[in-house]
N, C-alpha and C positions, 0 to 999 in steps of 0.2 A: 717952134710955134706949134701949138696944139690944133688938131683938126676939130672943128665943131662937132658936138655929139649929134649925129643924125637921129631923126625920129622915124623909125620904120613902122611905128604904130603897133608893134608886136610886144606884148608883155604877158606874163602869166605868173600865177602864184601856185602854191600847192592846192590840192583839192579842198583844203580847209578854207573857210570863209573868214577866219580870224587871222590877224597878223601873226607871223612867226617870229620867234627870237632866234636869229641865225647863230648857230654854233660855228664860228669861223675856225675852230680848231679841228674841224672834221670836213675838210674840203672833199674827201672821197664821198661822204654822205650827201653833200650838196650836189656833187656831180651825179650821184645815183638818183636823187630826187628829180633832177633835171631830165635825165635820160628816161626814167620811168614815165615822166609826163610826155615825152616825145613818142616813145614806143607804144603808149596807150592809144594813140591815134591809129585806127585800123588802116589808114592810108599811108602810114609811115613804112617805108620799104628799105631802110638802112642805105639810102642813096640820096645824098644832097647834091645840088648843082654847085654849091659853093660852101666853103667853111664859114662858120659864124662865130662872132664874138658877142657874148652876152654879159652885161653888167649885173652884178648881184647887189640888190638893195638891202638896207638894214631890216626891212620887214620880210625878207625871204623871197621876194619876187624877183624875176629876171626881166631885163630889158634888152632887146636886140640893139646892138650898137653898130655893127658893120658886118658885111659879107664880102668874100673874095674867093675866086676859084682856087687860089694858091694860099694855103694856110700860113706859109712863111711870109708871104707878101702882106697878108692881113696883120700879122704880128709885127710888122715894121712900121705901121702907122703910129701916130702920136695922138693921145687923148688925155683928158684930165679926169681921172676917176676918183678925185679926192672926196666926193660925196658917196662913194660906193664902198662896200666892204669886201668886194672881190670881183674877179672876172672869170669867165668860163669860155673855153673854146669847144665848139661842137663840129665834128667832122665825121665823114664816113669813108670807107675804102675797102680794100681787100686785105685779108690776113691769110697766112699760110704757116704750116708747121715748120718748126726749126729742125735742121739736120743734126747729126751727131756732134758737130762743132758749135752748136748754138746759133747757127745762122740760117737764113733762108737762101737756098741754093739758086733760086731763080726769082724773078719779079713775082710778088704775091699774086698779082692779077693774072699771071700766066701759069701758076702752079696748078697741077691737077687736083690738089686737095684744098683749093682756095675757098674762103668763106667771106661773106659780106659781114662787115663790122661797123658799128657806130661807136664813137669815142666822145666822151665829155670829160675834159680836164679842167679842173678848177684850181685857182690860187687865191689865197687871202694873205693878210699880213701874218696870220698864225699858222697856216698849213698849205700844203699842196696835195692834191689827190685826183684820182680819175675813176671813171666807171666805163666799162666796156660791155657792149651788147652784141652778141652774134645773132644774125637773122634766123639761124636755124636752132636757137636755144632760147628757153624762157628766162633762165637765170642771168643776172648781171654780175660781172666780175669787178670787184673793187680793188683799187691799188691805193693804199693810204700814204702815198708819198715816196715810194721806193723806185718809181719810174726814172729812167735815165735816157739820154739820147737827145737828138737835136730838137724835137718838138717840146720836150720838157724844159730844156734850156731856153728855148725861144719864148715860151710862155712865162717863165720866171723873169726873164729879162724884160719882157713886155710889161709885166706888172710893176717891177721895180722902176721902170722908166715912166710909168703913167699914173702911179698912185700918189702923186704929189699931195702933200698936206696931211697924210694919214699918220 
């Protein structure tokens, strides 16, 4: 059984006043556009109280669907996204440099070189990608679909289970 789509009353589009034609083959660019919109707010501090799921409409606008303090719990809910072209998860946290084995030796939040980070990961029927913003840098890092790990797997599974009818 699907959870009804809540209406948080939060939607936004790009700075353009005309409708966009969404390129669903570029999920990383969609995530970048979303993250640029978020960090353009001078009050945005790379710290959210809860992870967010946003639905991507055909006109390029985003609609907030759900929030939860645990991103994995958020991605366990059931929705019907059949009228949307994609979904995006937005979360924040700590990042730390990898050691010589390609791992983080301690919890990123406790690492002496930790940095605040915001992540927007998007999935459509055509692609998956993400955008990453560090609080202490202006540039946004894009990943056009090569991300692996539990969050990438959870987001893909979430889309597959909820994009009924596409």
